[in-house]
C-alpha positions, 0 to 999 in steps of 0.5 A, spaced: 580 353 517 582 348 522 589 349 525 592 342 526 598 340 530 602 333 528 606 331 534 611 325 532 617 322 534 621 319 528 628 315 530 629 313 522 625 317 518 619 313 517 614 316 522 616 323 519 615 321 512 608 318 514 607 325 518 608 329 512 603 325 507 598 326 512 599 333 513 599 333 505 592 330 505 590 335 510 593 341 507 588 339 501 583 343 505 588 349 506 588 347 513 594 350 517 599 345 519 604 345 525 609 339 526 612 338 533 618 334 535 616 329 541 623 328 543 624 336 544 623 338 551 618 343 551 610 342 550 606 345 545 600 350 547 594 346 545 589 351 546 592 354 539 590 348 535 583 345 533 586 338 532 591 334 535 595 328 531 600 323 535 605 319 531 609 314 533 614 308 531 613 301 535 618 299 540 617 292 543 610 292 541 608 299 544 610 306 544 617 309 546 617 312 553 618 319 550 611 318 546 607 316 552 610 321 557 608 326 552 601 324 551 601 323 559 603 330 559 597 333 555 592 337 558 585 341 555 583 335 551 576 335 553 572 334 546 579 336 542 579 331 536 585 327 536 588 322 531 593 317 531 598 314 526 604 309 528 609 305 524 612 298 525 617 293 522 613 287 524 608 286 529 605 293 532 602 290 538 598 295 542 602 301 540 596 304 537 591 302 542 596 305 548 596 312 545 588 312 543 586 309 549 590 314 553 587 320 549 580 318 550 581 317 557 583 325 557 576 326 554 579 327 546 574 325 540 577 320 536 578 322 529 581 316 526 587 311 526 593 310 521 598 304 521 604 303 516 610 299 516 617 302 516 624 299 516 626 296 522 633 297 524 632 294 531 639 291 533 637 285 535 634 283 528 640 286 523 645 283 527 642 277 525 642 279 518 635 281 517 632 287 516 624 287 516 620 292 512 625 294 507 623 300 503 617 302 507 613 306 508 612 305 500 609 309 495 602 305 496 603 306 504 604 314 503 599 315 498 594 311 503 597 316 509 595 322 504 588 319 503 587 318 511 589 326 511 583 327 506 579 323 510 580 327 517 577 333 513 570 330 513 570 326 519 572 333 523 565 336 521 561 330 523 558 329 530 560 321 531 565 319 525 566 312 524 573 311 525 578 305 525 577 299 530 582 298 536 588 293 534 587 286 537 590 284 543 598 283 542 600 275 542 602 272 549 609 271 547 610 279 545 606 281 551 611 277 555 617 280 551 614 287 552 614 286 560 621 284 560 623 291 557 618 295 561 620 302 564 622 300 571 627 295 568 630 299 563 631 305 568 634 300 574 637 295 570 638 295 562 640 302 562 646 300 566 649 295 561 650 300 556 658 301 555 663 302 550 669 297 549 676 299 548 675 300 540 671 306 542 675 312 539 671 317 543 668 320 536 662 322 540 657 320 535 653 316 540 652 322 544 650 327 538 645 322 535 641 319 542 634 321 540 633 324 547 640 326 550 641 320 555 648 319 553 653 324 556 661 325 556 665 323 561 672 327 563 676 322 559 671 323 553 668 316 553 660 316 553 656 315 559 649 312 559 644 315 564 638 312 566 633 315 562 634 310 556 628 308 552 632 302 549 632 304 542 639 302 541 641 308 536 648 308 539 649 301 538 646 301 531 650 307 529 657 306 532 662 306 527 667 302 531 662 297 533 664 299 540 657 300 544 654 294 547 648 292 551 644 287 555 641 286 548 648 282 546 647 277 551 645 270 549 639 270 554 635 275 549 637 270 543 631 266 543 627 272 543 630 275 537 630 268 533 623 267 535 621 274 533 624 273 526 621 266 525 614 268 526 615 275 522 617 271 516 612 266 517 607 272 517 610 274 510 612 280 512 617 283 507 625 282 509 632 283 506 638 279 508 643 284 511 650 285 514 651 290 520 658 293 521 661 299 522 655 303 524 652 301 517 647 296 515 648 293 508 644 289 503 647 283 501 
């Protein structure tokens, strides 16, 4: 019986759904599955597991900073079988490639790669009235995730299993957008643009819901953003008073958001028309 660690980060629950169905597929062989939340501050003991799985959403066509920090801190991966799964609302860019290549550089054995769409609550899109990949991961996608888990069982026993290829290179425009929100810019510039307007009622929801605990409370009860922001913009998305604002509200980002929306629609990525207000995204 193999012992499997499935370490994932899930902001809205889509990646967690995929993780659960992959686990279900693996458990068909009565393997022992342990789930680990990557946003936690500790690290698992890798020596206790035979296989490591990494799951991540896609942020700006790459993995969130917290996921790559976790992967970069992993050790003892020489010949350790690993697999990767990612969710994405529009284009997945290099998200999967970054994780897979990082694991391989640490000497791991690649068992495979799975991707699925997931509802895309990126603030730059929903504020413009578009929710991409609504209802994803769908039942079909979740069935595929379970089938992938079952496939991993047979691959584990093979010496050189056939695995999914790397994703193609990210289109130039998306690569440029990704560069604009690279980590140094996030830390030194964008993290300093988050603020709460006079509409803030000091409810503390943004502090409570920040996935990595980057927001603290000032003496007057107002939120304060520290420099470890990973630009998920959960705080702005869920604020019931629409009081949180950041650089992504600036007009300079509007052309990029409009370009992405237009290109994604042309690629026939499913979408719904929505209205976002009071911290909620409503279908219209």
